[in-house]
N, CA, C and O atoms as CSV, one atom per row, in Angstrom:
chain,resi,resn,atom,element,x,y,z
A,1,UNK,N,N,-13.826,17.008,-3.159
A,1,UNK,CA,C,-13.768,17.962,-4.236
A,1,UNK,C,C,-12.415,18.669,-4.190
A,1,UNK,O,O,-11.910,18.997,-3.117
A,2,UNK,N,N,-11.851,18.892,-5.346
A,2,UNK,CA,C,-10.532,19.526,-5.418
A,2,UNK,C,C,-10.591,20.979,-4.954
A,2,UNK,O,O,-11.491,21.736,-5.317
A,3,UNK,N,N,-9.610,21.335,-4.148
A,3,UNK,CA,C,-9.429,22.705,-3.671
A,3,UNK,C,C,-8.019,23.146,-4.036
A,3,UNK,O,O,-7.206,22.336,-4.482
A,4,UNK,N,N,-7.729,24.427,-3.848
A,4,UNK,CA,C,-6.415,24.950,-4.211
A,4,UNK,C,C,-5.434,25.019,-3.049
A,4,UNK,O,O,-4.228,25.127,-3.268
A,5,UNK,N,N,-5.931,24.958,-1.820
A,5,UNK,CA,C,-5.044,25.042,-0.654
A,5,UNK,C,C,-5.755,24.471,0.566
A,5,UNK,O,O,-6.959,24.216,0.547
A,6,UNK,N,N,-4.973,24.276,1.631
A,6,UNK,CA,C,-5.542,23.767,2.874
A,6,UNK,C,C,-6.592,24.727,3.438
A,6,UNK,O,O,-7.566,24.299,4.057
A,7,UNK,N,N,-6.388,26.012,3.222
A,7,UNK,CA,C,-7.330,27.011,3.720
A,7,UNK,C,C,-8.723,26.854,3.125
A,7,UNK,O,O,-9.704,27.296,3.723
A,8,UNK,N,N,-8.821,26.228,1.954
A,8,UNK,CA,C,-10.113,26.057,1.286
A,8,UNK,C,C,-10.837,24.775,1.695
A,8,UNK,O,O,-12.008,24.594,1.361
A,9,UNK,N,N,-10.150,23.882,2.418
A,9,UNK,CA,C,-10.798,22.633,2.821
A,9,UNK,C,C,-11.943,22.945,3.771
A,9,UNK,O,O,-11.734,23.547,4.824
A,10,UNK,N,N,-13.132,22.544,3.409
A,10,UNK,CA,C,-14.291,22.820,4.240
A,10,UNK,C,C,-15.097,21.578,4.560
A,10,UNK,O,O,-15.530,21.381,5.696
A,11,UNK,N,N,-15.292,20.758,3.573
A,11,UNK,CA,C,-16.142,19.580,3.704
A,11,UNK,C,C,-15.298,18.317,3.779
A,11,UNK,O,O,-14.208,18.243,3.211
A,12,UNK,N,N,-15.813,17.343,4.477
A,12,UNK,CA,C,-15.182,16.023,4.474
A,12,UNK,C,C,-15.109,15.537,3.033
A,12,UNK,O,O,-16.093,15.605,2.297
A,13,UNK,N,N,-13.942,15.048,2.634
A,13,UNK,CA,C,-13.763,14.575,1.261
A,13,UNK,C,C,-13.086,15.592,0.355
A,13,UNK,O,O,-12.709,15.252,-0.767
A,14,UNK,N,N,-12.919,16.843,0.815
A,14,UNK,CA,C,-12.165,17.828,0.037
A,14,UNK,C,C,-10.688,17.436,0.037
A,14,UNK,O,O,-10.212,16.812,0.985
A,15,UNK,N,N,-9.975,17.794,-1.005
A,15,UNK,CA,C,-8.544,17.471,-1.109
A,15,UNK,C,C,-7.856,18.527,-1.950
A,15,UNK,O,O,-8.498,19.253,-2.710
A,16,UNK,N,N,-6.528,18.605,-1.804
A,16,UNK,CA,C,-5.729,19.546,-2.589
A,16,UNK,C,C,-4.324,18.981,-2.778
A,16,UNK,O,O,-3.861,18.162,-1.985
A,17,UNK,N,N,-3.661,19.424,-3.824
A,17,UNK,CA,C,-2.295,18.994,-4.095
A,17,UNK,C,C,-1.318,20.022,-3.568
A,17,UNK,O,O,-1.580,21.224,-3.606
A,18,UNK,N,N,-0.188,19.539,-3.077
A,18,UNK,CA,C,0.897,20.386,-2.625
A,18,UNK,C,C,2.059,20.156,-3.596
A,18,UNK,O,O,2.772,19.158,-3.491
A,19,UNK,N,N,2.245,21.078,-4.537
A,19,UNK,CA,C,3.315,21.020,-5.545
A,19,UNK,C,C,3.410,19.658,-6.246
A,19,UNK,O,O,4.516,19.212,-6.553
A,20,UNK,N,N,2.325,19.014,-6.497
A,20,UNK,CA,C,2.302,17.716,-7.189
A,20,UNK,C,C,3.190,16.668,-6.520
A,20,UNK,O,O,3.591,15.692,-7.154
A,21,UNK,N,N,3.495,16.875,-5.239
A,21,UNK,CA,C,4.330,15.937,-4.495
A,21,UNK,C,C,3.564,15.250,-3.376
A,21,UNK,O,O,3.857,14.110,-3.015
A,22,UNK,N,N,2.587,15.949,-2.834
A,22,UNK,CA,C,1.788,15.436,-1.729
A,22,UNK,C,C,0.334,15.831,-1.949
A,22,UNK,O,O,0.028,16.743,-2.718
A,23,UNK,N,N,-0.547,15.130,-1.262
A,23,UNK,CA,C,-1.963,15.455,-1.337
A,23,UNK,C,C,-2.503,15.563,0.088
A,23,UNK,O,O,-2.223,14.713,0.933
A,24,UNK,N,N,-3.273,16.608,0.343
A,24,UNK,CA,C,-3.927,16.799,1.631
A,24,UNK,C,C,-5.395,16.432,1.492
A,24,UNK,O,O,-6.068,16.883,0.565
A,25,UNK,N,N,-5.892,15.618,2.409
A,25,UNK,CA,C,-7.264,15.117,2.331
A,25,UNK,C,C,-7.968,15.387,3.659
A,25,UNK,O,O,-7.448,15.048,4.722
A,26,UNK,N,N,-9.143,15.993,3.596
A,26,UNK,CA,C,-9.953,16.209,4.795
A,26,UNK,C,C,-10.807,14.957,5.002
A,26,UNK,O,O,-11.757,14.712,4.258
A,27,UNK,N,N,-10.457,14.169,6.022
A,27,UNK,CA,C,-11.116,12.880,6.242
A,27,UNK,C,C,-12.229,12.930,7.276
A,27,UNK,O,O,-13.027,11.997,7.364
A,28,UNK,N,N,-12.298,14.002,8.061
A,28,UNK,CA,C,-13.306,14.097,9.116
A,28,UNK,C,C,-14.019,15.434,9.091
A,28,UNK,O,O,-13.825,16.244,8.185
A,29,UNK,N,N,-14.842,15.651,10.092
A,29,UNK,CA,C,-15.628,16.887,10.175
A,29,UNK,C,C,-14.898,18.003,10.913
A,29,UNK,O,O,-15.229,19.176,10.743
A,30,UNK,N,N,-13.903,17.650,11.735
A,30,UNK,CA,C,-13.186,18.652,12.511
A,30,UNK,C,C,-12.266,19.505,11.652
A,30,UNK,O,O,-11.823,19.078,10.586
A,31,UNK,N,N,-11.988,20.699,12.117
A,31,UNK,CA,C,-11.150,21.632,11.370
A,31,UNK,C,C,-9.768,21.060,11.049
A,31,UNK,O,O,-9.210,21.346,9.990
A,32,UNK,N,N,-9.220,20.261,11.954
A,32,UNK,CA,C,-7.872,19.721,11.780
A,32,UNK,C,C,-7.868,18.256,11.354
A,32,UNK,O,O,-6.823,17.609,11.424
A,33,UNK,N,N,-8.987,17.722,10.922
A,33,UNK,CA,C,-9.055,16.334,10.451
A,33,UNK,C,C,-8.555,16.252,9.006
A,33,UNK,O,O,-9.319,15.981,8.080
A,34,UNK,N,N,-7.260,16.491,8.843
A,34,UNK,CA,C,-6.619,16.499,7.525
A,34,UNK,C,C,-5.380,15.610,7.588
A,34,UNK,O,O,-4.606,15.680,8.542
A,35,UNK,N,N,-5.202,14.791,6.589
A,35,UNK,CA,C,-4.000,13.964,6.478
A,35,UNK,C,C,-3.270,14.384,5.204
A,35,UNK,O,O,-3.897,14.629,4.173
A,36,UNK,N,N,-1.942,14.465,5.282
A,36,UNK,CA,C,-1.127,14.824,4.123
A,36,UNK,C,C,-0.274,13.607,3.763
A,36,UNK,O,O,0.467,13.083,4.594
A,37,UNK,N,N,-0.394,13.173,2.515
A,37,UNK,CA,C,0.256,11.946,2.070
A,37,UNK,C,C,1.234,12.215,0.930
A,37,UNK,O,O,0.922,12.992,0.027
A,38,UNK,N,N,2.413,11.586,0.954
A,38,UNK,CA,C,3.353,11.715,-0.161
A,38,UNK,C,C,2.884,10.888,-1.357
A,38,UNK,O,O,2.407,9.764,-1.196
A,39,UNK,N,N,3.024,11.458,-2.567
A,39,UNK,CA,C,2.613,10.745,-3.781
A,39,UNK,C,C,3.686,10.786,-4.865
A,39,UNK,O,O,3.547,10.112,-5.886
A,40,UNK,N,N,4.742,11.552,-4.669
A,40,UNK,CA,C,5.780,11.716,-5.687
A,40,UNK,C,C,6.820,10.598,-5.584
A,40,UNK,O,O,7.100,10.099,-4.495
A,41,UNK,N,N,7.379,10.219,-6.712
A,41,UNK,CA,C,8.351,9.121,-6.757
A,41,UNK,C,C,9.609,9.395,-5.934
A,41,UNK,O,O,10.331,8.459,-5.591
A,42,UNK,N,N,9.884,10.660,-5.610
A,42,UNK,CA,C,11.093,10.955,-4.830
A,42,UNK,C,C,10.999,10.465,-3.391
A,42,UNK,O,O,12.012,10.368,-2.699
A,43,UNK,N,N,9.786,10.155,-2.938
A,43,UNK,CA,C,9.596,9.644,-1.584
A,43,UNK,C,C,9.680,8.124,-1.601
A,43,UNK,O,O,8.994,7.467,-2.383
A,44,UNK,N,N,10.527,7.566,-0.733
A,44,UNK,CA,C,10.673,6.108,-0.667
A,44,UNK,C,C,9.371,5.449,-0.232
A,44,UNK,O,O,9.000,4.398,-0.755
A,45,UNK,N,N,8.685,6.053,0.712
A,45,UNK,CA,C,7.383,5.557,1.173
A,45,UNK,C,C,6.334,6.542,0.677
A,45,UNK,O,O,6.338,7.716,1.048
A,46,UNK,N,N,5.443,6.050,-0.160
A,46,UNK,CA,C,4.429,6.932,-0.755
A,46,UNK,C,C,3.212,6.124,-1.170
A,46,UNK,O,O,3.259,4.897,-1.262
A,47,UNK,N,N,2.124,6.837,-1.418
A,47,UNK,CA,C,0.921,6.217,-1.962
A,47,UNK,C,C,1.030,6.245,-3.482
A,47,UNK,O,O,1.511,7.218,-4.062
A,48,UNK,N,N,0.584,5.183,-4.110
A,48,UNK,CA,C,0.510,5.159,-5.568
A,48,UNK,C,C,-0.647,6.059,-5.985
A,48,UNK,O,O,-1.730,6.007,-5.402
A,49,UNK,N,N,-0.407,6.873,-6.988
A,49,UNK,CA,C,-1.387,7.849,-7.469
A,49,UNK,C,C,-1.592,7.619,-8.953
A,49,UNK,O,O,-0.635,7.356,-9.682
A,50,UNK,N,N,-2.829,7.717,-9.404
A,50,UNK,CA,C,-3.129,7.473,-10.815
A,50,UNK,C,C,-2.721,8.629,-11.729
A,50,UNK,O,O,-2.885,8.517,-12.944
A,51,UNK,N,N,-2.198,9.731,-11.197
A,51,UNK,CA,C,-1.746,10.863,-12.001
A,51,UNK,C,C,-2.832,11.825,-12.415
A,51,UNK,O,O,-2.555,12.818,-13.088
A,52,UNK,N,N,-4.054,11.553,-12.031
A,52,UNK,CA,C,-5.184,12.405,-12.411
A,52,UNK,C,C,-5.352,13.525,-11.382
A,52,UNK,O,O,-5.642,13.258,-10.216
A,53,UNK,N,N,-5.172,14.771,-11.808
A,53,UNK,CA,C,-5.283,15.920,-10.905
A,53,UNK,C,C,-6.744,16.243,-10.545
A,53,UNK,O,O,-6.999,16.886,-9.527
A,54,UNK,N,N,-7.688,15.806,-11.361
A,54,UNK,CA,C,-9.099,16.122,-11.116
A,54,UNK,C,C,-9.867,15.000,-10.435
A,54,UNK,O,O,-10.844,15.255,-9.731
A,55,UNK,N,N,-9.435,13.765,-10.638
A,55,UNK,CA,C,-10.097,12.604,-10.031
A,55,UNK,C,C,-9.046,11.624,-9.519
A,55,UNK,O,O,-8.925,10.518,-10.046
A,56,UNK,N,N,-8.285,12.017,-8.499
A,56,UNK,CA,C,-7.199,11.151,-8.041
A,56,UNK,C,C,-7.683,9.872,-7.370
A,56,UNK,O,O,-8.699,9.847,-6.675
A,57,UNK,N,N,-6.918,8.816,-7.605
A,57,UNK,CA,C,-7.101,7.550,-6.913
A,57,UNK,C,C,-5.772,7.208,-6.263
A,57,UNK,O,O,-4.723,7.254,-6.906
A,58,UNK,N,N,-5.824,6.862,-4.969
A,58,UNK,CA,C,-4.624,6.486,-4.231
A,58,UNK,C,C,-4.701,5.027,-3.819
A,58,UNK,O,O,-5.781,4.485,-3.584
A,59,UNK,N,N,-3.548,4.410,-3.738
A,59,UNK,CA,C,-3.454,3.031,-3.290
A,59,UNK,C,C,-2.175,2.906,-2.478
A,59,UNK,O,O,-1.163,3.483,-2.876
A,60,UNK,N,N,-2.165,2.200,-1.387
A,60,UNK,CA,C,-3.247,1.429,-0.785
A,60,UNK,C,C,-4.226,2.335,-0.036
A,60,UNK,O,O,-4.259,3.549,-0.242
A,61,UNK,N,N,-5.007,1.721,0.823
A,61,UNK,CA,C,-5.979,2.469,1.618
A,61,UNK,C,C,-5.257,3.444,2.546
A,61,UNK,O,O,-4.042,3.366,2.727
A,62,UNK,N,N,-6.018,4.351,3.124
A,62,UNK,CA,C,-5.494,5.366,4.038
A,62,UNK,C,C,-5.984,5.029,5.439
A,62,UNK,O,O,-7.183,4.862,5.663
A,63,UNK,N,N,-5.049,4.929,6.380
A,63,UNK,CA,C,-5.388,4.639,7.766
A,63,UNK,C,C,-4.829,5.766,8.625
A,63,UNK,O,O,-3.620,5.990,8.664
A,64,UNK,N,N,-5.722,6.470,9.311
A,64,UNK,CA,C,-5.334,7.596,10.162
A,64,UNK,C,C,-5.600,7.200,11.607
A,64,UNK,O,O,-6.701,6.774,11.954
A,65,UNK,N,N,-4.569,7.347,12.452
A,65,UNK,CA,C,-4.725,7.052,13.872
A,65,UNK,C,C,-5.056,8.311,14.638
A,65,UNK,O,O,-4.553,9.390,14.325
A,66,UNK,N,N,-5.904,8.173,15.646
A,66,UNK,CA,C,-6.224,9.275,16.542
A,66,UNK,C,C,-5.264,9.259,17.708
A,66,UNK,O,O,-4.178,8.689,17.610
A,67,UNK,N,N,-5.642,9.867,18.790
A,67,UNK,CA,C,-4.811,9.816,19.992
A,67,UNK,C,C,-4.855,8.420,20.581
A,67,UNK,O,O,-5.919,7.958,20.993
A,68,UNK,N,N,-3.733,7.750,20.629
A,68,UNK,CA,C,-3.699,6.371,21.111
A,68,UNK,C,C,-3.573,5.406,19.953
A,68,UNK,O,O,-3.077,5.763,18.884
A,69,UNK,N,N,-4.024,4.184,20.170
A,69,UNK,CA,C,-3.849,3.159,19.145
A,69,UNK,C,C,-5.093,2.928,18.288
A,69,UNK,O,O,-5.045,2.137,17.346
A,70,UNK,N,N,-6.191,3.592,18.588
A,70,UNK,CA,C,-7.426,3.391,17.829
A,70,UNK,C,C,-7.383,4.176,16.517
A,70,UNK,O,O,-6.872,5.295,16.471
A,71,UNK,N,N,-7.918,3.584,15.461
A,71,UNK,CA,C,-7.982,4.268,14.173
A,71,UNK,C,C,-9.024,5.377,14.237
A,71,UNK,O,O,-10.138,5.178,14.722
A,72,UNK,N,N,-8.640,6.548,13.737
A,72,UNK,CA,C,-9.570,7.669,13.654
A,72,UNK,C,C,-10.396,7.571,12.372
A,72,UNK,O,O,-11.567,7.950,12.342
A,73,UNK,N,N,-9.759,7.052,11.304
A,73,UNK,CA,C,-10.460,6.865,10.027
A,73,UNK,C,C,-9.676,5.893,9.167
A,73,UNK,O,O,-8.445,5.868,9.199
A,74,UNK,N,N,-10.400,5.096,8.400
A,74,UNK,CA,C,-9.800,4.171,7.440
A,74,UNK,C,C,-10.666,4.181,6.197
A,74,UNK,O,O,-11.884,4.022,6.275
A,75,UNK,N,N,-10.030,4.369,5.046
A,75,UNK,CA,C,-10.799,4.380,3.810
A,75,UNK,C,C,-9.919,4.576,2.596
A,75,UNK,O,O,-8.720,4.301,2.631
A,76,UNK,N,N,-10.527,5.056,1.515
A,76,UNK,CA,C,-9.877,5.158,0.216
A,76,UNK,C,C,-10.197,6.500,-0.431
A,76,UNK,O,O,-11.221,7.115,-0.134
A,77,UNK,N,N,-9.320,6.941,-1.308
A,77,UNK,CA,C,-9.626,8.032,-2.234
A,77,UNK,C,C,-9.675,7.404,-3.616
A,77,UNK,O,O,-8.646,6.994,-4.153
A,78,UNK,N,N,-10.866,7.328,-4.190
A,78,UNK,CA,C,-11.096,6.697,-5.486
A,78,UNK,C,C,-11.787,7.682,-6.406
A,78,UNK,O,O,-12.876,8.169,-6.104
A,79,UNK,N,N,-11.156,7.972,-7.523
A,79,UNK,CA,C,-11.727,8.902,-8.524
A,79,UNK,C,C,-12.161,10.205,-7.867
A,79,UNK,O,O,-13.203,10.762,-8.212
A,80,UNK,N,N,-11.355,10.695,-6.911
A,80,UNK,CA,C,-11.623,11.968,-6.261
A,80,UNK,C,C,-12.669,11.938,-5.166
A,80,UNK,O,O,-13.049,12.983,-4.639
A,81,UNK,N,N,-13.141,10.738,-4.815
A,81,UNK,CA,C,-14.200,10.590,-3.808
A,81,UNK,C,C,-13.648,9.804,-2.625
A,81,UNK,O,O,-13.021,8.759,-2.800
A,82,UNK,N,N,-13.886,10.312,-1.425
A,82,UNK,CA,C,-13.464,9.636,-0.194
A,82,UNK,C,C,-14.484,8.554,0.144
A,82,UNK,O,O,-15.687,8.811,0.191
A,83,UNK,N,N,-13.986,7.335,0.380
A,83,UNK,CA,C,-14.858,6.188,0.652
A,83,UNK,C,C,-14.406,5.539,1.955
A,83,UNK,O,O,-13.225,5.231,2.113
A,84,UNK,N,N,-15.332,5.328,2.890
A,84,UNK,CA,C,-15.018,4.636,4.135
A,84,UNK,C,C,-14.769,3.168,3.872
A,84,UNK,O,O,-15.423,2.550,3.032
A,85,UNK,N,N,-13.805,2.613,4.608
A,85,UNK,CA,C,-13.510,1.178,4.458
A,85,UNK,C,C,-14.523,0.351,5.229
A,85,UNK,O,O,-14.447,-0.877,5.228
């Protein structure tokens, strides 16, 4: 669900925009389980974004690593909903 800032992230699947350049997504249950991804064209490496501020879709998938080489989470943001891969 869309929030206005990182301080409002409470539930897994909450997300917010940072100046329409990046998106922060809460992927886990922990307080710090948040990933921030670039979405603006000014970034050479970025996620493709459908431009929808209310129901964003990102491509490709999102892969977050934990401590070490194991993945902490892998999934998608589709139409504003976090989906496990």
